[in-house]
C-alpha positions as protocol buffer text, in pm:
chain_id: "A"
residue {
  index: 1
  type: MET
  ca { x: -898 y: 89 z: -2505 }
}
residue {
  index: 2
  type: LYS
  ca { x: -807 y: 176 z: -2153 }
}
residue {
  index: 3
  type: SER
  ca { x: -716 y: 555 z: -2087 }
}
residue {
  index: 4
  type: LYS
  ca { x: -337 y: 639 z: -1932 }
}
residue {
  index: 5
  type: LEU
  ca { x: -576 y: 729 z: -1597 }
}
residue {
  index: 6
  type: GLU
  ca { x: -738 y: 416 z: -1573 }
}
residue {
  index: 7
  type: GLY
  ca { x: -390 y: 252 z: -1587 }
}
residue {
  index: 8
  type: LEU
  ca { x: -274 y: 453 z: -1350 }
}
residue {
  index: 9
  type: LEU
  ca { x: -580 y: 421 z: -1079 }
}
residue {
  index: 10
  type: TYR
  ca { x: -555 y: 60 z: -1152 }
}
residue {
  index: 11
  type: SER
  ca { x: -257 y: 79 z: -1036 }
}
residue {
  index: 12
  type: ASP
  ca { x: -288 y: 239 z: -735 }
}
residue {
  index: 13
  type: PHE
  ca { x: -594 y: 41 z: -639 }
}
residue {
  index: 14
  type: LYS
  ca { x: -374 y: -266 z: -689 }
}
residue {
  index: 15
  type: HIS
  ca { x: -90 y: -163 z: -477 }
}
residue {
  index: 16
  type: THR
  ca { x: -306 y: -34 z: -207 }
}
residue {
  index: 17
  type: HIS
  ca { x: -471 y: -394 z: -165 }
}
residue {
  index: 18
  type: LEU
  ca { x: -146 y: -530 z: -161 }
}
residue {
  index: 19
  type: PHE
  ca { x: -1 y: -262 z: 62 }
}
residue {
  index: 20
  type: PHE
  ca { x: -283 y: -352 z: 340 }
}
residue {
  index: 21
  type: GLN
  ca { x: -230 y: -714 z: 314 }
}
residue {
  index: 22
  type: ALA
  ca { x: 111 y: -698 z: 358 }
}
residue {
  index: 23
  type: ASN
  ca { x: 124 y: -397 z: 636 }
}
residue {
  index: 24
  type: ALA
  ca { x: -266 y: -399 z: 778 }
}
residue {
  index: 25
  type: PRO
  ca { x: -292 y: -657 z: 1038 }
}
residue {
  index: 26
  type: ALA
  ca { x: 64 y: -609 z: 1188 }
}
residue {
  index: 27
  type: SER
  ca { x: -19 y: -218 z: 1189 }
}
residue {
  index: 28
  type: ASN
  ca { x: -149 y: -233 z: 1529 }
}
residue {
  index: 29
  type: LEU
  ca { x: -423 y: 20 z: 1380 }
}
residue {
  index: 30
  type: PRO
  ca { x: -755 y: -152 z: 1555 }
}
residue {
  index: 31
  type: TRP
  ca { x: -967 y: -135 z: 1224 }
}
residue {
  index: 32
  type: PHE
  ca { x: -726 y: -355 z: 1011 }
}
residue {
  index: 33
  type: HIS
  ca { x: -679 y: -622 z: 1236 }
}
residue {
  index: 34
  type: SER
  ca { x: -887 y: -838 z: 980 }
}
residue {
  index: 35
  type: PHE
  ca { x: -854 y: -679 z: 638 }
}
residue {
  index: 36
  type: PRO
  ca { x: -1009 y: -733 z: 414 }
}
residue {
  index: 37
  type: HIS
  ca { x: -1314 y: -840 z: 635 }
}
residue {
  index: 38
  type: ASN
  ca { x: -1461 y: -535 z: 886 }
}
residue {
  index: 39
  type: SER
  ca { x: -1223 y: -257 z: 738 }
}
residue {
  index: 40
  type: CYS
  ca { x: -1419 y: -134 z: 474 }
}
residue {
  index: 41
  type: GLU
  ca { x: -1410 y: 254 z: 596 }
}
residue {
  index: 42
  type: PRO
  ca { x: -1075 y: 294 z: 690 }
}
residue {
  index: 43
  type: SER
  ca { x: -940 y: 114 z: 373 }
}
residue {
  index: 44
  type: SER
  ca { x: -1166 y: 343 z: 161 }
}
residue {
  index: 45
  type: SER
  ca { x: -1072 y: 677 z: 355 }
}
residue {
  index: 46
  type: TYR
  ca { x: -675 y: 571 z: 301 }
}
residue {
  index: 47
  type: LEU
  ca { x: -736 y: 515 z: -89 }
}
residue {
  index: 48
  type: ALA
  ca { x: -918 y: 838 z: -116 }
}
residue {
  index: 49
  type: LYS
  ca { x: -709 y: 1052 z: 59 }
}
residue {
  index: 50
  type: ALA
  ca { x: -402 y: 896 z: -139 }
}
residue {
  index: 51
  type: LEU
  ca { x: -556 y: 925 z: -468 }
}
residue {
  index: 52
  type: GLU
  ca { x: -609 y: 1267 z: -396 }
}
residue {
  index: 53
  type: LYS
  ca { x: -328 y: 1333 z: -312 }
}
residue {
  index: 54
  type: ARG
  ca { x: -145 y: 1194 z: -583 }
}
residue {
  index: 55
  type: HIS
  ca { x: -413 y: 1281 z: -871 }
}
residue {
  index: 56
  type: PRO
  ca { x: -570 y: 1624 z: -742 }
}
residue {
  index: 57
  type: GLU
  ca { x: -727 y: 1658 z: -1094 }
}
residue {
  index: 58
  type: LEU
  ca { x: -1029 y: 1394 z: -1012 }
}
residue {
  index: 59
  type: GLU
  ca { x: -1331 y: 1448 z: -816 }
}
residue {
  index: 60
  type: VAL
  ca { x: -1232 y: 1180 z: -531 }
}
residue {
  index: 61
  type: SER
  ca { x: -1534 y: 1065 z: -304 }
}
residue {
  index: 62
  type: VAL
  ca { x: -1610 y: 786 z: -39 }
}
residue {
  index: 63
  type: VAL
  ca { x: -1968 y: 670 z: -54 }
}
residue {
  index: 64
  type: LYS
  ca { x: -2139 y: 502 z: 244 }
}
residue {
  index: 65
  type: GLY
  ca { x: -2423 y: 275 z: 147 }
}
residue {
  index: 66
  type: ASP
  ca { x: -2699 y: 196 z: 427 }
}
residue {
  index: 67
  type: GLY
  ca { x: -2779 y: -180 z: 368 }
}
residue {
  index: 68
  type: GLY
  ca { x: -3043 y: -149 z: 693 }
}
residue {
  index: 69
  type: SER
  ca { x: -3015 y: -462 z: 913 }
}
residue {
  index: 70
  type: LYS
  ca { x: -2693 y: -582 z: 739 }
}
residue {
  index: 71
  type: GLY
  ca { x: -2515 y: -283 z: 854 }
}
residue {
  index: 72
  type: ASN
  ca { x: -2296 y: -51 z: 619 }
}
residue {
  index: 73
  type: HIS
  ca { x: -2054 y: -34 z: 334 }
}
residue {
  index: 74
  type: PHE
  ca { x: -1771 y: 164 z: 197 }
}
residue {
  index: 75
  type: TRP
  ca { x: -1609 y: 216 z: -131 }
}
residue {
  index: 76
  type: VAL
  ca { x: -1417 y: 498 z: -331 }
}
residue {
  index: 77
  type: GLU
  ca { x: -1531 y: 643 z: -639 }
}
residue {
  index: 78
  type: ALA
  ca { x: -1290 y: 880 z: -854 }
}
residue {
  index: 79
  type: ASN
  ca { x: -1449 y: 1044 z: -1178 }
}
residue {
  index: 80
  type: GLU
  ca { x: -1646 y: 734 z: -1314 }
}
residue {
  index: 81
  type: TYR
  ca { x: -1426 y: 487 z: -1133 }
}
residue {
  index: 82
  type: VAL
  ca { x: -1554 y: 258 z: -866 }
}
residue {
  index: 83
  type: MET
  ca { x: -1300 y: 116 z: -611 }
}
residue {
  index: 84
  type: ASP
  ca { x: -1383 y: -94 z: -302 }
}
residue {
  index: 85
  type: LEU
  ca { x: -1038 y: -274 z: -167 }
}
residue {
  index: 86
  type: THR
  ca { x: -1228 y: -504 z: 75 }
}
residue {
  index: 87
  type: VAL
  ca { x: -1508 y: -807 z: 103 }
}
residue {
  index: 88
  type: ASP
  ca { x: -1795 y: -693 z: 109 }
}
residue {
  index: 89
  type: PRO
  ca { x: -2035 y: -758 z: 357 }
}
residue {
  index: 90
  type: PHE
  ca { x: -2359 y: -786 z: 147 }
}
residue {
  index: 91
  type: ASP
  ca { x: -2128 y: -1047 z: -141 }
}
residue {
  index: 92
  type: GLU
  ca { x: -1911 y: -1171 z: 18 }
}
residue {
  index: 93
  type: SER
  ca { x: -1803 y: -1393 z: -271 }
}
residue {
  index: 94
  type: ARG
  ca { x: -1736 y: -1055 z: -430 }
}
residue {
  index: 95
  type: PRO
  ca { x: -1386 y: -994 z: -479 }
}
residue {
  index: 96
  type: PRO
  ca { x: -1205 y: -632 z: -415 }
}
residue {
  index: 97
  type: THR
  ca { x: -1361 y: -426 z: -732 }
}
residue {
  index: 98
  type: PHE
  ca { x: -1219 y: -204 z: -958 }
}
residue {
  index: 99
  type: GLY
  ca { x: -1450 y: -79 z: -1251 }
}
residue {
  index: 100
  type: PHE
  ca { x: -1701 y: 191 z: -1406 }
}
residue {
  index: 101
  type: ALA
  ca { x: -1998 y: 315 z: -1138 }
}
residue {
  index: 102
  type: PRO
  ca { x: -2233 y: 179 z: -1006 }
}
residue {
  index: 103
  type: HIS
  ca { x: -2080 y: -38 z: -773 }
}
residue {
  index: 104
  type: PRO
  ca { x: -2187 y: -422 z: -835 }
}
residue {
  index: 105
  type: SER
  ca { x: -2381 y: -424 z: -492 }
}
residue {
  index: 106
  type: GLN
  ca { x: -2531 y: -53 z: -524 }
}
residue {
  index: 107
  type: LYS
  ca { x: -2893 y: -170 z: -538 }
}
residue {
  index: 108
  type: LEU
  ca { x: -2874 y: -323 z: -206 }
}
residue {
  index: 109
  type: PHE
  ca { x: -2823 y: -65 z: -32 }
}
residue {
  index: 110
  type: THR
  ca { x: -3140 y: 152 z: 78 }
}
residue {
  index: 111
  type: GLU
  ca { x: -2946 y: 469 z: 123 }
}
residue {
  index: 112
  type: LEU
  ca { x: -2615 y: 619 z: -9 }
}
residue {
  index: 113
  type: GLU
  ca { x: -2385 y: 914 z: 153 }
}
residue {
  index: 114
  type: ARG
  ca { x: -2095 y: 1074 z: -44 }
}
residue {
  index: 115
  type: MET
  ca { x: -1842 y: 1211 z: 135 }
}
residue {
  index: 116
  type: SER
  ca { x: -1500 y: 1385 z: 31 }
}
residue {
  index: 117
  type: ALA
  ca { x: -1191 y: 1230 z: 128 }
}
residue {
  index: 118
  type: GLU
  ca { x: -1110 y: 1485 z: 355 }
}
residue {
  index: 119
  type: THR
  ca { x: -1447 y: 1416 z: 511 }
}
residue {
  index: 120
  type: ALA
  ca { x: -1411 y: 1052 z: 539 }
}
residue {
  index: 121
  type: TRP
  ca { x: -1035 y: 1108 z: 675 }
}
residue {
  index: 122
  type: VAL
  ca { x: -1174 y: 1330 z: 977 }
}
residue {
  index: 123
  type: ASN
  ca { x: -1494 y: 1075 z: 1029 }
}
residue {
  index: 124
  type: LEU
  ca { x: -1183 y: 805 z: 1060 }
}
residue {
  index: 125
  type: GLY
  ca { x: -1092 y: 998 z: 1356 }
}
residue {
  index: 126
  type: THR
  ca { x: -827 y: 767 z: 1451 }
}
residue {
  index: 127
  type: GLY
  ca { x: -656 y: 816 z: 1063 }
}
residue {
  index: 128
  type: CYS
  ca { x: -257 y: 738 z: 1129 }
}
residue {
  index: 129
  type: GLN
  ca { x: -59 y: 1006 z: 943 }
}
residue {
  index: 130
  type: VAL
  ca { x: 262 y: 772 z: 985 }
}
residue {
  index: 131
  type: PHE
  ca { x: 82 y: 468 z: 804 }
}
residue {
  index: 132
  type: PHE
  ca { x: -85 y: 673 z: 534 }
}
residue {
  index: 133
  type: ASN
  ca { x: 295 y: 845 z: 443 }
}
residue {
  index: 134
  type: SER
  ca { x: 414 y: 481 z: 456 }
}
residue {
  index: 135
  type: LEU
  ca { x: 127 y: 393 z: 199 }
}
residue {
  index: 136
  type: LEU
  ca { x: 230 y: 673 z: -36 }
}
residue {
  index: 137
  type: GLN
  ca { x: 592 y: 602 z: -61 }
}
residue {
  index: 138
  type: SER
  ca { x: 479 y: 280 z: -158 }
}
residue {
  index: 139
  type: LEU
  ca { x: 264 y: 366 z: -394 }
}
residue {
  index: 140
  type: GLU
  ca { x: 510 y: 639 z: -543 }
}
residue {
  index: 141
  type: THR
  ca { x: 772 y: 384 z: -559 }
}
residue {
  index: 142
  type: SER
  ca { x: 611 y: 88 z: -724 }
}
residue {
  index: 143
  type: ASN
  ca { x: 606 y: -25 z: -1055 }
}
residue {
  index: 144
  type: PRO
  ca { x: 248 y: 18 z: -1267 }
}
residue {
  index: 145
  type: ILE
  ca { x: 66 y: -296 z: -1251 }
}
residue {
  index: 146
  type: PRO
  ca { x: -139 y: -324 z: -1565 }
}
residue {
  index: 147
  type: ASN
  ca { x: -537 y: -376 z: -1592 }
}
residue {
  index: 148
  type: GLN
  ca { x: -535 y: -743 z: -1714 }
}
residue {
  index: 149
  type: SER
  ca { x: -934 y: -738 z: -1727 }
}
residue {
  index: 150
  type: ASN
  ca { x: -1187 y: -628 z: -1973 }
}
């Protein structure tokens, strides 16, 4: 049986993905030009900041996985849930992920670094508050999307 929290998080996850698909390429923000490819860090930072704002009771973090020569990958963890909005460079056939920790590709990383949503936002360095506010408004005015999996 799914919890109310799982339903809320899944809906925010799906709406954020839809928001990025519709708005990210046209935003002229440099790291969203090819969403969902090559945009794991900014999309994770925006999602984590939105989740923290909408669900302050959660422990939200952005996780950076070091894949050695293949590079890094970022995703969000909120309590026991894993949310990855982007195409994983280590498994490009895997769609965006919502589920329970650990991340499906976690075993491929040599090192994991967890950071707060605020640290991830600051590290991004070019976070656009207007784009973030638009995302929040979209989440606050959207109808819930039920999780059909499981």
